[in-house]
C-alpha positions in Angstrom: 0.0 0.0 0.0 1.4 3.4 -0.9 1.8 5.4 2.2 3.0 8.6 0.5 0.6 11.4 0.1 -1.1 11.8 -3.3 0.6 15.1 -4.0 3.0 16.9 -1.7 4.8 20.0 -2.7 7.6 21.8 -0.9 10.3 24.4 -1.8 13.5 23.0 -3.0 16.9 24.6 -2.6 18.1 24.2 -6.1 16.3 24.5 -9.5 16.5 21.1 -11.2 14.6 19.6 -14.0 14.9 15.9 -13.3 13.0 12.8 -12.5 14.0 10.7 -9.6 13.4 7.0 -10.1 10.0 5.6 -9.0 9.8 4.4 -5.4 9.9 0.7 -4.8 12.7 -0.3 -7.2 15.3 -1.5 -4.7 15.8 -5.3 -4.6 13.8 -7.3 -2.3 13.0 -11.0 -1.6 11.8 -12.8 -4.7 9.2 -14.5 -2.6 7.8 -11.3 -1.2 4.7 -9.9 -2.8 5.5 -6.7 -4.7 3.0 -4.0 -5.6 3.2 -2.0 -8.8 5.4 1.0 -8.4 3.0 3.6 -7.1 4.9 6.9 -6.8 7.5 9.0 -8.5 9.2 12.2 -7.5 9.4 15.0 -10.0 11.6 18.0 -9.5 10.4 20.9 -11.6 12.5 23.6 -13.1 11.0 26.1 -10.7 12.4 24.2 -7.8 9.1 22.5 -6.7 9.2 18.8 -5.7 6.1 16.8 -6.4 5.3 13.3 -5.4 2.7 11.8 -7.7 1.1 8.4 -7.8 0.6 6.1 -10.8 -2.5 6.2 -12.9 -4.7 3.4 -11.4 -4.5 4.7 -7.9 -5.2 8.3 -9.0 -8.1 7.1 -11.2 -9.7 5.3 -8.3 -9.5 8.6 -6.3 -10.9 10.5 -9.3 -13.9 8.2 -9.5 -14.5 8.6 -5.8 -14.3 12.4 -6.2 -16.8 12.3 -9.1 -19.2 10.2 -7.1 -19.1 12.9 -4.4 -19.6 15.6 -7.1 -16.2 17.1 -6.7 -15.0 17.5 -10.3 -12.1 19.9 -9.3 -10.6 17.2 -7.1 -11.1 14.5 -9.7 -9.3 16.7 -12.3 -6.4 17.1 -9.9 -6.1 13.3 -9.5 -6.1 12.8 -13.3 -3.5 15.5 -13.8 -1.3 13.8 -11.2 -1.7 10.6 -13.3 -0.6 12.5 -16.3 2.4 13.8 -14.5 3.5 10.3 -13.5 3.2 9.0 -17.1 5.0 12.1 -18.5 7.8 11.5 -16.0 8.2 7.9 -17.1 8.3 9.1 -20.7 11.5 11.0 -19.9 13.1 7.7 -19.1 11.9 6.0 -22.3 12.9 6.3 -25.9 11.5 5.8 -29.4 7.9 4.6 -29.9 7.5 3.8 -26.2 8.3 7.4 -25.3 5.9 8.7 -27.9 3.2 6.4 -26.6 3.7 7.6 -23.0 3.8 11.2 -24.1 0.5 10.8 -26.0 -1.0 9.0 -23.0 -0.1 11.9 -20.7 -1.6 14.4 -23.2 -4.7 12.3 -23.3 -5.0 12.4 -19.5 -4.5 16.1 -19.5 -7.4 16.5 -22.0 -9.6 14.4 -19.8 -8.7 16.3 -16.7 -9.7 19.5 -18.5 -13.0 18.0 -19.5 -13.7 16.8 -16.0 -12.9 20.2 -14.6 -15.4 21.8 -17.1 -18.0 19.1 -16.4 -18.1 17.9 -20.0 -17.0 14.3 -19.5 -19.9 12.2 -20.8 -19.1 8.8 -19.3 -16.6 7.3 -16.8 -15.7 4.8 -19.6 -13.5 7.5 -21.1 -11.5 7.3 -17.9 -11.2 3.5 -18.3 -10.0 3.9 -21.9 -7.3 6.4 -20.8 -6.2 4.0 -18.1 -5.9 1.2 -20.5 -3.7 3.3 -22.8 -1.5 4.4 -20.0 -1.1 0.8 -18.7 -0.2 -0.3 -22.2 2.5 2.3 -22.4 3.9 1.5 -18.9 4.0 -2.2 -19.6 6.0 -1.6 -22.8 8.2 0.9 -20.9 9.2 -1.5 -18.2 9.7 -4.4 -20.6 12.0 -2.1 -22.6 13.9 -1.2 -19.3 14.1 -4.9 -18.5 15.6 -5.6 -21.9 18.2 -2.9 -21.5 19.2 -4.1 -18.1 19.5 -7.7 -19.4 21.7 -6.4 -22.3 24.0 -4.8 -19.6 24.0 -8.1 -17.8 22.3 -6.6 -14.8 20.1 -9.6 -14.0 18.6 -8.4 -10.8 17.5 -5.1 -12.3 16.2 -6.9 -15.3 14.2 -9.2 -13.1 12.6 -6.3 -11.2 11.7 -4.4 -14.4 10.3 -7.6 -15.9 8.1 -8.2 -12.9 6.8 -4.7 -13.0 6.1 -5.1 -16.7 4.1 -8.3 -15.9 2.1 -6.4 -13.3 1.1 -3.7 -15.7 0.3 -6.3 -18.3 -2.0 -8.2 -15.9 -3.8 -5.0 -15.1 -4.1 -4.2 -18.8 -5.7 -7.6 -19.2 -8.1 -6.8 -16.3 -9.0 -3.3 -17.5 -11.7 -4.7 -19.7 -13.6 -5.8 -16.6 -13.3 -9.5 -17.3 -11.1 -12.3 -15.9 -7.6 -12.7 -17.3 -7.6 -15.3 -20.0 -6.0 -18.7 -19.4 -3.3 -18.0 -22.0 -2.4 -14.6 -20.5 -2.2 -16.2 -17.0 0.3 -18.7 -18.3 2.4 -16.0 -19.8 2.3 -13.9 -16.6 3.1 -16.9 -14.4 6.1 -17.9 -16.5 7.3 -14.3 -16.6 7.2 -14.0 -12.8 9.0 -17.2 -12.3 11.8 -16.0 -14.6 11.9 -12.6 -13.0 12.2 -14.2 -9.5 15.2 -16.2 -10.7 16.8 -13.1 -12.1 16.3 -11.2 -8.9 17.8 -14.1 -6.9 20.7 -14.2 -9.4 20.4 -18.0 -9.8 18.5 -20.8 -11.5 17.8 -19.1 -14.8 19.0 -19.9 -18.3 19.5 -17.5 -21.2 17.0 -19.5 -23.2 14.2 -19.2 -20.7 14.9 -15.5 -20.1 14.6 -14.9 -23.9 11.4 -16.8 -24.0 9.9 -14.8 -21.1 10.8 -11.5 -22.8 9.4 -12.6 -26.1 6.2 -14.1 -24.6 5.4 -11.0 -22.5 6.1 -8.7 -25.5 3.7 -10.7 -27.7 1.0 -10.6 -24.9 1.3 -6.8 -24.6 1.0 -6.5 -28.3 -2.1 -8.7 -28.4 -3.8 -6.8 -25.6 -2.8 -3.5 -27.2 -4.6 -4.6 -30.4 -7.7 -5.2 -28.4 -7.4 -1.6 -27.0 -7.1 -0.3 -30.6 -10.2 -2.1 -31.7 -12.2 -0.5 -28.9 -11.3 3.1 -29.6 
């Protein structure tokens, strides 16, 4: 459970424009349950430090705010989600970065519509969450791949595990149970990621298969998202 506040801002002594790595990345026991990374720290150019939470948590808060007829609060939550995604985009490259940047802009547009009271259905929030989860799943798989290429097996394992978590949520975003085939891919990916974090028990062949299998599953689920738009 994320114990950090949704958004805390305080003066900072120096003016930096940087993104501090998301909380929760340090190594931990492979057998210990690990939640999706839920916060990131952004240091703006004007010297303001902001702690923001990842999209699913902020969307849950936004829905609760809308149910209480507090559109301004809901808009803040969605804007925070956009800030998180935009921060992750600065760590990505190529098409993954473009996808995350577009997702952040999409969240900004929805936040504006919520603030104005022009959002027609909560389903638009769900669609935006699916797109951000897709981008984040690809992003962490890309980071896992880079870590693996640098022979940083523990880092690759942690990133692979996070990619699997976003992929699972992407599969659940439709409101149905995760398909059997997807469950098998996720289970295999987590087994390999645990071995990588432990630093023992894995083979290069099974690591390659885990990366390929998760990549194909993300692509398949992404195609489903595209058909719904």
